[in-house]
C-alpha positions in Angstrom: 0.0 0.0 0.0 1.5 3.3 -1.0 2.3 6.0 1.6 0.1 9.0 1.7 1.3 12.6 2.0 0.6 14.4 5.3 -2.3 16.3 3.6 -3.8 13.1 2.2 -3.5 11.4 5.6 -5.3 14.4 7.2 -8.1 14.1 4.7 -8.4 10.3 5.3 -8.6 10.9 9.0 -11.6 13.2 8.4 -13.2 10.6 6.1 -12.7 7.8 8.6 -13.9 9.9 11.5 -17.0 11.0 9.7 -17.7 7.9 7.7 -17.3 9.9 4.5 -18.8 13.1 3.4 -19.1 16.0 1.0 -16.1 18.4 0.7 -18.0 21.1 2.6 -19.0 18.7 5.4 -15.4 17.4 5.7 -14.1 21.0 5.7 -16.5 22.0 8.4 -15.3 19.1 10.6 -11.6 20.3 10.3 -10.0 22.1 13.1 -8.8 25.7 12.5 -6.9 26.8 10.6 -8.8 25.2 7.7 -7.3 24.6 4.4 -9.0 26.1 1.3 -12.0 24.3 -0.2 -10.2 23.7 -3.5 -7.2 22.2 -1.8 -9.3 19.6 0.1 -11.3 18.9 -3.1 -8.0 18.3 -5.0 -6.7 16.1 -2.2 -9.9 14.0 -2.3 -9.5 13.6 -6.1 -6.0 12.4 -5.6 -7.2 9.9 -2.9 -9.8 8.7 -5.4 -7.2 8.2 -8.1 -5.1 6.2 -5.6 -8.2 4.1 -4.7 -8.4 5.2 -1.1 -11.8 6.7 -1.5 -14.7 6.5 -4.0 -17.0 9.3 -5.0 -20.8 8.9 -5.2 -22.6 11.6 -7.2 -25.6 13.3 -5.5 -27.2 15.9 -7.8 -24.2 18.2 -8.7 -22.0 17.2 -5.7 -19.8 14.2 -4.8 -19.8 12.4 -1.5 -16.5 10.7 -0.7 -16.5 7.3 1.0 -13.5 5.3 2.3 -12.5 2.2 0.4 -9.7 1.4 2.8 -10.2 1.2 6.6 -8.0 3.1 8.9 -6.8 -0.3 10.3 -5.9 -1.6 6.8 -3.9 1.6 6.1 -2.0 1.4 9.4 -1.2 -2.2 8.9 0.1 -1.6 5.3 2.0 1.5 6.3 3.7 -0.2 9.3 4.6 -3.3 7.3 6.2 -1.2 4.7 7.9 1.0 7.3 9.4 -2.0 9.2 10.4 -3.6 6.0 12.1 -0.5 4.6 13.8 0.8 7.8 14.3 -2.2 10.0 15.1 -5.0 7.6 11.6 -6.5 8.1 12.3 -7.1 11.8 9.9 -5.9 14.5 12.5 -6.9 17.0 14.9 -4.2 15.5 12.0 -1.7 15.6 11.4 -2.3 19.3 15.1 -2.3 20.0 15.5 1.0 18.3 12.8 2.6 20.4 14.3 1.1 23.6 17.7 2.5 22.8 16.2 5.9 22.0 14.4 5.7 25.4 11.0 6.1 23.6 9.6 3.0 25.3 10.0 2.0 28.9 10.6 -1.4 30.5 7.0 -1.2 32.0 5.6 -0.7 28.5 7.6 -3.6 27.1 6.3 -5.8 29.9 2.7 -4.8 28.9 3.4 -5.6 25.3 4.8 -9.0 26.2 1.7 -9.7 28.4 -0.5 -8.8 25.4 1.4 -11.2 23.2 1.2 -14.0 25.8 -2.5 -13.4 26.1 -3.0 -13.6 22.3 -1.0 -16.8 22.2 -3.4 -18.4 24.7 -6.4 -17.7 22.4 
């Protein structure tokens, strides 16, 4: 799955949060400062071209709906990220964050506990 630009990710977050919407609705749900209407419309067209959203025509306006869930995007992004930067090793990823002191021993223990509980299922 291809990586989205920051602007495209922001638009997708709005779409996921709202379950889709017209450009005006999505723009209204944005925090200030809002981007221009035409910028959001252009970003949505790019997302449609990349198959992240589809447009449904209502009279003379288009409503944009997600074709990819937030979970699917995160999974695809993380798999690509780990593959590209950590030689496809999640162990290297966690080790990196531990060395950078971005994750604590307590958090690592919680992660291990989650993994152990999933293994029991």
